[in-house]
C-alpha positions in Angstrom: 207.1 39.9 158.3 205.3 38.7 161.3 201.6 40.1 161.8 200.7 42.1 164.9 197.7 42.0 166.8 196.0 43.7 169.9 193.2 41.8 171.9 190.1 43.4 173.2 189.4 41.5 176.1 191.7 39.4 178.8 189.6 36.4 179.4 189.1 33.0 178.3 188.2 33.6 174.6 191.2 36.4 174.1 193.7 33.7 175.2 192.6 31.2 172.9 193.0 34.1 170.2 196.3 34.7 171.5 197.4 31.2 171.2 196.3 31.1 167.8 197.9 34.3 166.7 201.4 33.0 168.1 200.4 29.7 166.4 200.2 31.3 163.3 203.4 32.9 163.8 201.7 36.3 164.4 202.8 38.6 167.6 200.4 40.3 170.4 201.3 43.5 171.0 198.8 44.3 173.9 195.4 43.2 175.5 193.5 45.5 176.6 190.0 45.4 178.7 187.7 48.4 180.1 187.0 45.6 183.4 190.7 45.4 184.0 192.2 48.9 184.5 194.1 48.1 187.2 195.7 45.0 185.8 199.7 45.4 186.1 200.6 43.1 183.4 202.6 44.5 180.9 200.8 43.3 178.0 197.2 44.5 179.2 197.4 48.2 178.6 194.4 51.2 178.0 192.7 51.4 174.5 194.0 54.7 174.2 197.8 53.7 174.5 197.0 51.5 171.5 194.4 53.5 169.5 197.2 54.5 166.7 198.8 51.3 166.2 198.8 49.7 162.7 198.4 46.5 164.5 195.0 44.4 163.6 192.2 44.3 166.2 190.8 40.9 167.4 187.7 41.2 170.0 188.4 38.4 172.3 185.4 38.3 174.0 182.6 35.5 173.2 179.7 37.5 174.6 177.8 38.9 171.3 176.3 41.7 172.7 179.4 43.0 174.0 181.3 42.2 170.9 179.0 44.0 168.9 179.1 46.9 171.2 182.8 47.0 171.2 183.3 46.8 167.4 180.9 49.9 167.1 182.7 51.9 169.0 186.5 51.4 168.5 188.5 52.9 165.7 190.9 50.3 164.5 191.5 48.0 161.5 190.1 44.5 162.1 192.1 41.1 161.9 190.5 37.8 160.9 192.2 34.5 161.7 191.7 30.9 160.9 193.4 28.2 162.6 195.8 25.9 160.7 193.7 22.6 161.4 190.5 24.4 160.4 189.6 23.5 156.6 188.0 26.4 154.8 186.9 26.1 151.0 188.7 28.8 149.1 185.1 30.6 147.9 183.9 31.0 151.2 182.9 34.4 152.6 184.8 35.9 155.5 183.8 38.8 156.9 186.4 40.9 159.4 187.3 40.2 163.0 185.8 36.7 162.5 187.9 33.5 164.2 187.5 30.1 163.0 189.2 27.9 165.3 190.9 24.3 165.5 189.6 21.2 163.2 186.3 23.9 162.3 185.3 22.8 158.8 183.3 25.4 156.4 182.1 24.1 153.4 181.8 25.7 150.0 179.8 28.9 149.3 179.4 29.5 153.0 178.9 32.9 154.0 180.2 33.8 157.7 179.7 37.5 158.8 181.9 40.4 161.1 183.0 39.2 164.6 181.9 35.6 164.0 183.4 33.0 166.5 183.5 29.2 165.0 184.7 27.2 167.8 186.4 24.0 167.7 185.2 21.2 165.7 182.2 23.2 164.3 180.9 22.0 161.1 179.2 24.7 158.4 177.8 23.1 155.6 177.6 24.4 152.1 175.8 27.2 150.9 175.0 28.2 155.1 174.6 32.0 155.8 175.9 33.2 159.3 175.5 36.5 159.9 177.5 39.0 162.4 178.1 38.6 165.8 177.4 34.8 165.8 178.9 32.6 168.2 178.8 29.0 167.2 180.5 26.7 170.5 182.3 23.3 169.9 181.3 20.5 167.9 178.2 21.8 166.4 176.6 21.2 162.9 175.2 24.0 160.6 173.4 22.4 157.6 173.6 23.6 154.4 171.6 26.3 153.1 170.9 27.4 156.9 170.9 30.8 158.3 172.1 31.8 161.2 170.4 35.5 161.8 172.3 38.3 163.7 173.5 37.6 167.2 172.6 33.9 167.3 174.2 31.9 170.2 174.6 27.5 169.1 175.8 25.8 172.1 178.2 22.8 172.3 176.8 20.2 170.1 173.8 21.4 168.5 172.7 20.4 165.4 170.7 22.8 162.8 169.1 20.9 160.1 169.3 22.0 156.3 167.4 25.0 154.9 166.8 26.2 159.0 166.3 29.9 159.6 167.5 30.6 163.6 166.0 34.2 164.4 168.4 37.1 165.3 169.4 36.7 168.9 168.2 33.2 169.3 169.9 30.8 172.1 169.7 27.3 170.9 170.3 24.8 173.8 173.5 22.2 174.0 172.6 19.0 172.3 169.7 19.9 170.4 168.6 19.5 167.2 166.7 22.4 165.1 164.6 21.4 162.4 
């Protein structure tokens, strides 16, 4: 049986999530978005219409603060998605609502929180902890034993060296090295 999903959001990240769902043989039942009340697309519907759906919900919005607000107010079962080309060690802990995209690598004993986005080509090394509502953009490296606190944003190509703590809500610039 195909897994059915609804996606909160209808922008760029939501389309990437929809593509991943289809790649896995799942079905996108609907998109919904508070900003698009006038959208006439057959798949964009008000949340009230799907509130009682048995489909899994993925929040397809990249903004960490917005994703957290939405997760706190919707009443739905969340899904978790892992791209088939990603490698996630079998002992990794993954929180609900998390999305791991193409060619990402998550090594042994890493812990990934709720509603985290691990983008394409990201490497999360062993024993790293990524807390809730973190966004890691493509081709970043998160060193072994490092901790990304809640709401951190890691821009493309950034390197977080081993055993570093990145404080809650921090934004790491592109192509930077954090020691």
